[in-house]
N, C-alpha and C positions, 0 to 999 in steps of 0.2 A: 462825819462819824463812820467807822472803819463797820465794815460787817459785823463782825464779834461783837463790838458792841451797840449795834443797831438786834441782832441777833439778841443779845440776850433783855435786853429793853422788854424786845419783842414780848419773851416768854417771862421776862416779871408781868408785866402785862396781862397776861395770858390770866395767870397766876392768879393777877385782885380781878380778874375777874368775874372767874371761875368761884373765887371765897365768893366776892359778892355774890350770886347767882346763889347762891347755896344758902347765903344768909340767909334774902329774900325770903326762899321757899321758908324758913322751919319753921313759919306759925300756918302753914298748912296743911291742910291734911289730904288726901288724894282714896276717894270710894269706888272702889269697884264691884262688879257685875250687879250693880241698882238696875232693875228693870226702869226704863224710859219709856214714857207715856208722851201723848198727843202735846195736852194741858198739862203736864208737870209741874207744883210745884215746891224747886228745891230746898226752900227756907219751912215748907208745912211737911214732906220730910223729913228735911234730920230734925227741927220740934218732935216729930217723932218716933226719931230714932234715941236723940235724947229721956224720952219717954222710957221709951227700951231698955237705953243701959240706967236708968235711976240717974242722969246726968244730965237735967234740962238746959238748954240753946237754948240761947237769949238771941234772937235775929239779930240786937242790939253790940253782939259780942260778932258778927261774920261783918266783910269789906266786903268781900265776894263769892258767891257758890255758881259755877257753872261748869257744861259738858264740856271735855275735851273733843275739838274731833278729831276724824278722822282723815290719815292722809289720803286714802285710798275710799270715796265718797262706796264703793262695793261694797266693802271692810262691813262682814257679817255684827261681829261681837260689840257686844255692849260700849258706849264712852262711857269711861270711867269718870266719872264729879269729880274737882278741883276745890274746896271748901279752904277761906281765908278768911285765918284770923284774926283779931290788931293786936293779941300776941304769942308768943309762946307757950308761957303759964296756960289761957285759955285753953290751947291746943290740945299742952300734953296732960289736962283734966279731962276732956273728953277721952281721948286713946288709954289712958289709965281706968275709968270706968268702964267701957268698948273692950279692955283685955277684961275684966273681973266678970259678965257677960259673956262674952265670947265667941256666941252662937246666936245671932242675929240672920232670922229667915226671910228672906226679901219682901213672903205674904207680910209681914207684922209691917213691908214698912209702905204700902201702898195706902196714899189716902185721896 
């Protein structure tokens, strides 16, 4: 293969990977500024959020939930939480309910 062909093919593969990565993230929600506790139960926190936004969050709808570690261990900011739902529709319903409530305070979330 010529360099130009290899370059074109590489560019196409990079675009395809980017598209696939975006598709995988379509059912995710990222929660920021959620206070951390050593013994936290993120599923219970999500259920509490569901009751606050009046849209129950069923643990069976969640593929995974975890905090994203910082690259720099000394970073003082709170770690974001990623919630992956089984479907984009479930995620969209949670986001729509949260937008109606608009303001959820962190002291409401602690369980």
